[in-house]
N, C-alpha and C positions, 0 to 999 in steps of 0.2 A: 450257873441257876440250879441251886439243889432241886431234884426230885424223886416224887415219889419208887418206889418198884415193890416189885413180887414175887412171891416164892409162892412154887406153885408144889403140890401132892398128891402121889396116889396112894392112898391109906395112908401108912404112917413113915411112906419113903419118899425123899424129897427129888424133883424132876427137874426142876430148875427152881436156878434162885438168884434175885438181883435183877428181875426185869425191868426192864420202863415199861411204859403207858402201851407202848405202838406193838414189843416184842411180847409182851404179857398177853397182849389180845390174838395175836395171831395165831400162840401156842394152848392158850387153853380152847379155843374155837377147833382145834385142828385135835388137839385129845379128844374132845367129849367126841369128835366126828369117829375119830380113830375106835373109840372106846365101844361104841355102837357096830361098828362096822367089822370089827377085828375080832377070834376068838383069842380072849384074854384073859386072865384070872382080875382084869378090873373090870367096873362097870361105871356108870356116870355119876351115881350117889358115892364112890371112892373119890372120886377129885374132888381138891379144895382148893384153897391159895389164902393168902394172908398179903396184905396189903400196908406195906410200910410209907411212912413218911419220910420229909428228908430229915438225912442224916442229924443226932445231935452233936453240937461241937465240930470240932477238927479232926475229921477220920473217923468218929465215934460209931456207934452202932444208930442204925433206923431206926425209929419207933414205930410201934402197932397202933393204926387207925382201927380207932374199934367202927366195927361195921354200922350202926348208923348215921358216921359221918359221912358215908361214903354214897357218891352218887348212883342213882337208882338206873340199873340196864337189863333189858330183858333177859342176857343170856347168862350175866354172872347169878350164879345160886350154888347150894354147895360150898357155903363159905366157911373158913376157919378161922379166929384168931384165938392169941393169948395175950393178956398181959401181966 
């Protein structure tokens, strides 16, 4: 079964890529807590992510799912996506 995946960014730097939903949710929450507690150059506003759909074809790249198609969750904010 093909699943969606996520990439997480801090400013223009890739922190994680190709995370499955469960890993994404855990890391997204952790990063948001960390930037609030630790003295770093990043803030919560610097964090963003994209959500990718299942791969196109066999071994092809994931396709970006536009934000309006995502389900609404209270902690999902500061989204970034490109087409």
